[in-house]
N, C-alpha and C positions, 0 to 999 in steps of 0.2 A: 505493499500500500504506499502511496505518496501522498503527502499533505501539501498543498499551496502553502507557503507561510504567508501568516495573516500580520507579519511586522510590518509596521509602516514605511520602514525603509529597504525592503526586499520581496522581490515577487517570485521568489525561487521553489522549484516544485523538491521538496526535500522528502527523501525515504523515510520512512518511519523507523526503518531499524537506525537509522543516525541521529533522531532525537534517543531512542533507547539508549545506545552506545554512550551519548554525552550525560544521561541521566547517570547512568554508571560510572562514568568517569570522573563527573561531577560528585559525587559521593565517595570517592575513593574505592570501587570495587575491582577497578581498572586504573593502568598507568596510562600517561599520555603517550608512548611509544604504543602501546594495545590499541589505545582509541585511534589513534591516525592510522595504523595497520589496517584496522575495521574499515575506516572512512574511503582507504584505497580501494576497497574491494567494489565500492560503489560509483567511483569517479569513471564517468563517461561522457565523453564530448565535452562541453563546456563547464560541467559539474566537476570540476577537478578536487582533489584533495584540499589544498589551499582555499577554494573557494567554499565548499563545505563547513572546513574549519573554521574559518573567517564569519561564516553565517550562523554559527551554532555557540564560539565563545563570545562572551560579553564584549562589546564595544561601547564602553560607558560613555563616548562622546556624542553618542546617538540618542541617550536616554532622558539627559535634561529636560524637564518642563517648567521648574521654578528655579529660576536663578539664584545663586546666595547673594547679588546685589538687587533683588528684586525689592521694590521700596515697602512692600507690604508687610516684609518679614525682617525680623533680626535674628541673625544666625550667630552661633558662637559655641563654645565649649565648655562642658563643667565635669568637674571632678567628685566623687562619693566616695566615702567609706565603705569598705566590704569586708568586714571581720573575718566572715567565715568561709570567705573565697580568697583571691588573691591579695588582700589588703586594703586595695584602692582600685577604681573602678574610673572612667572616662566615657565621657559620652558628646553627642552631636545634640545641642539644644535650642531650639527655633523656636520664637514666639511669634505671635503676629505683632506687629509695630504698634500698634495701637489698640490696647487692652482697657475697654471703657468698664467693663464686669469681670469678675472673675471666669477665667475659661476653662474648660474641660482638659484634661492631660491625656495623651496618649504615648505608650511607651513601644516603639518601632524597633523590632527586633531582626538581625540580618539573618543571613543564610548560614551557611557553613566555613566561611571564609573572611570574616572579619566584615567591619564598617566600609561596605564600597560606594562608590559614588550613586548606585543605584538606591540605596537605601537611604543615603542622605538627602536625595531628591525626593522620596517618599516622605521623610520628615518635613521638609519645606512643603511638599504639596498640603499636609495637614495644617501647617501654620497657616498657608495662604487661604484655607479654609475658616479659620479662629480658632484651630486646637492650640495648646502649647504640646510640643513634640519633645521627646528625648530619646536620642536613640544611641546606648550604650555599644562599644565595640569592645567584643570578647577577648580582643587581641593587644587590647592596653599593655597588658603586664608584660608581653614581649616587644613593645614598641609601638602597638598598634597597625590597623592594615598596613600591609607592605607596598601596594600600588600596583599589583597584579594578584590576579585570583588563585594560580596554581601554588605561589607560595604562602598566599594566605589561608589556603585549604591544609597546606602542610602544616601550618604553624598551628591553626587549631586543633587539628589532628593532635597535634604533641601535646596538646595542654590535657591539664584532670580537667575532665567532663564535670565531677561532681562540684569543682570548685567555680567551673563557669557558671553552672548553674546557681550558686550560692551567689555569684556576680550579679547576675541577672536579678536574683530575690532581693539584694542589696540596692539596685537601681530601681526598682518596683517603688521602694520604701522612699526612695529620696525622691523619686518622680511624683508621688501623689502629695507630697509635701509643699511641691514648687512655688515660690513666690509667684504670685498671680493665679494661680491654680484655683480649682473650685473644692479640691479635697475628693473628686471622684476620678478614676483612673482607667482606662482603657488600654489594651495590650493588643499589637497587633503584629504578627510574624510570618515568615516566608520561609516555607522548607525547615530546617533546623530552627528556624525563629519561630514557625508554626508550631513544632513541638516546645517550645519553650512558653509560648502562648498558653498551649495544654496544661503545661505544667505548672507555670504561674497561678492558673486558675484553680487549679487543685492544692497547692502548696502554700499559697498566701491568699485564700478566698476573702480575708478580711479587708484584702487590700486592693484585690482588683474588681471592678463593677462590674466589666463586659470583655469578652475576647473575640477575636476575630482570627484565627488559625488560618492560614493559607497552606493547603496540601501539607498540613503537618500530622505526626502520629500523637497519640494520646501519652498523659503522662502514666508513669507504672503503676501496675496493678493496684499496688497497695495505697495509691494515690487518688486514682482517677475519681473514688466514690466520694471525694471532697469537694469535687466542683458544684458551686452553687449560683455563678454569675449568669447571664444569658450568654450564649454561643452564637455565633455567626460563623458556619463551617464552609471555608471554601476548597472545593475539590477539582483537579483536571481529570477529566474522563478517563485517559490515557496515562494511569499513574499507580500500577496494580503494586509496587511496593507500599505506597502509602494508603491506597484505597482497601487493601486487605484488611487493616487495622480496625476500619470504620464500622462494620457490622456489630462487632461487640462493646466498642465505645458508645455507639448507639443506643445498645442495650440497657449499659449503666446508666446513662444519661435519662432514660425513660422511668428505670425503674426508680430513681431518684427524684423524678419529676423536674429535672431543671429544664428551664428555657431554652429550647435550641430551634436553629433552621440551618438545615445543610443546603447546599447547592454543589451540583456538580455540571460544570460547562462542556456542553457538548463539542468534540473536536479536539479539544485542546490538549497540550502536555503538563506535565509538571512543569512550574516553573512560567505558566502563561503570564503571569503580570508583570514579569521582567521585562521591561521595553527595551533592553539594550542586546537582546539576541533574537535568533529566529522562533524560538519556541513561544515568542510574544504573541498573543491573539489581540487586536486591539478591540474588538467587539467585546468580547469576554470581560477581557482587564476594565474594561470604562465602564460595563455592567458590575463587576466584583465592587469597583470603587465607589461606585454610586451607593450600594448598598453598604457599604461599610461606613460611610459617611452617614447615611440615614440612620445605621444601627447606634452607633455613637453617639448622633445627637439626641436619639432617643433616649438612650439609658446613661448618658453623663451629664447631662443637664439636668 
């Protein structure tokens, strides 16, 4: 099967196998050499290995929707204490330039490669809509996101997962108390960040008022029963690794009478909201984004 890329920057017809292999590569199941070797088997005519790789691997210069110079926002960085994690965390803090009233706060959680430009742009998009956004960088203890995803992925994989989780727990407690905030905190995350969103909803239910995991797996079995806040779950249709965990997660949510809505977006791959690669599906991403804004507006005000 071949999918016409819905990336606003590309109209390539990319075989589904290429998306599947990129997912394996992005999650560390295969290395770059194996990924490129597999792509070579699909190279026909103008669809060369380099063309395929360029379409699949993020190009962050294509993804910016809100400039850091936008007059409607103020972007800076903030540090926070994380005594049970790495001692100290750091994140990208974006506020509306004019705050007439206390604003809802959204914690924005990156993928498995650190605070890359796409996630920073998502934080700016929230601020543009009147939210205070805080996007921590799990790689801060190692110097922060290094500027490329391959290195960022390796760095994050080398770190203590439990300490990373504690850093995000600490970040949530820092974010909910931010000056100018209304003491209501939502969390949105993508891939690894989707897992962190589910984990925070289960681990600090007194802190999280609403959660929007994008293609994220649930918290551990002994924690998932603690979820209380409303959830908006966003799934890609072609994402078997994540989607296989949903039936049992849904069963627990139903059993505990948790308010939730789940959407699966037809024809999409894991990562469809990330507008820096050919996995991006503009129609699905914009619909998921509009639903996210509406959901947070409902539950955080």
